[in-house]
N, C-alpha and C positions, 0 to 999 in steps of 0.2 A: 839312237839307242834302242835294242829291243826290249820288250818287256821283261824278259828272262835275265838281260843284261843289268837291267834298271832295278830287277830283284836283287841282285847280287850285289850291287852297289850300295842299295839300301841296306841290306842286311850288314856289309862291312859298316856302314857308318853307325848303324845301331851297335853292334858289337863294340867298336870302338869308344862310342859314347859312353857305353856301361863300364867299360874298362878304365876310362880316364875320369868318370865322375862316380862311379858307384861307391868307391872307397871315401867318398866326401859327404856321403849322407849326413855323417854326424855333425856337419856345420849347421844342418837344418834344425838340431835341437840341442846345439851348443850355445856359446857365448854370442856367436856370430847370426845367430836365429832371428834376430831382431832387425837385422839389417837388409833392406830391399835387394841389394845388389846380390846377396847370399842366394835368395830365392831365386832370383833371377838366372844366376849362372848356374847352380847346382839344381834346382827345382826344374827350370826350364829346361836344362839339357837332360834331365833324367825323363822328364814327360815327352821331349822329342824321342828320345831313345825308345820309349814305348809306342809312340806314334810310327816310328819307323820300322819296328819289328812287326806291329800289326799290317803295316803297308808290304813288306816284304813277304811275310808269311800269304797275305791277300793275292801279291802277283805270283809268289811260287805256285798257289793254288789255281792259278788261272783267270783270276778276277780281272775284269779291264782296267787298265791303267786311266784313272780318273782325274778329274781337274782338282778335287780335294787334295789327293796325292802329291799333284805338283804343286800345289798351293803349301803344301806341307814340307816339301823340299826347299821351297822358297824361304819359307820361315826359319827351317833350319839353318839353311845358308847364313841368313842374315844375322841369327842369333849368335853362329860361331864367329862370324866377323867381329861383331860388337865384342864378345866376351874375350876373345883372343888377342885384338889389336890393344885394348885396354890392359889386358892382363900383361902383354909383351911389353908395352910401354911403362908400366909399373915395375914389373921384375928386371927389366934391362936397366931402369933408372935407379933401381934400389941398391941395398948394400949386399944383397945375397950372395952366396958363392957361385964361382963360375960353373959348377955341376950343375947348380940349381937352374941357373939362367938357362944353359944347354937344353936340361930335360923341359924346361917349361917353353921353349922356343921350339923344340922338337913337336911337344904336344900342340903348339899352336899351328904349325906348319902342317901336320897331318890332318887336325881337326878342320882347320880352313881349307885344305885341299878336298877334302871328302865333302863339305858343304859346297865348294865349288863345282865339282862334280855332279851332284844332286840338283844345284841351282840351274845348271845346263839343261838337265834332264826337263825340269820343272818349267823352265822358260820356253823351251821347245814344245814341251805338249801344251802350254796355254796360247802358243801363237796362233792367229787366225790361219785357217787353212789344214790343219793338222787335224787329220780325221779322228773321229770319236769324241769331240768337243761337246 
């Protein structure tokens, strides 16, 4: 994947992350704020959204695609897998409406797909023999 293409995928993942989690910021100050899982899923996702934004802007401005960027991609992918597998199991086994379940499975599929795209880019960048390591 070229650096320009990587920048576009990174920007897409950042925007999607802010759309998905931006309206959940209230959970960090509400009743669920004392639960570590809330901070992991909401706070962690938003922090990765900021990191992905910085990476996308850097790549668009011509900065070289570096190892720390690749590691951020891998971390984002792992977080998306953990969050959305856990959420999907909970949602699908719960008493929520079919519409709620469909929306959450859709969010899970798109989020993990974007994570897997960036995971592939990150792993490819960290593999020995790739120039610029």
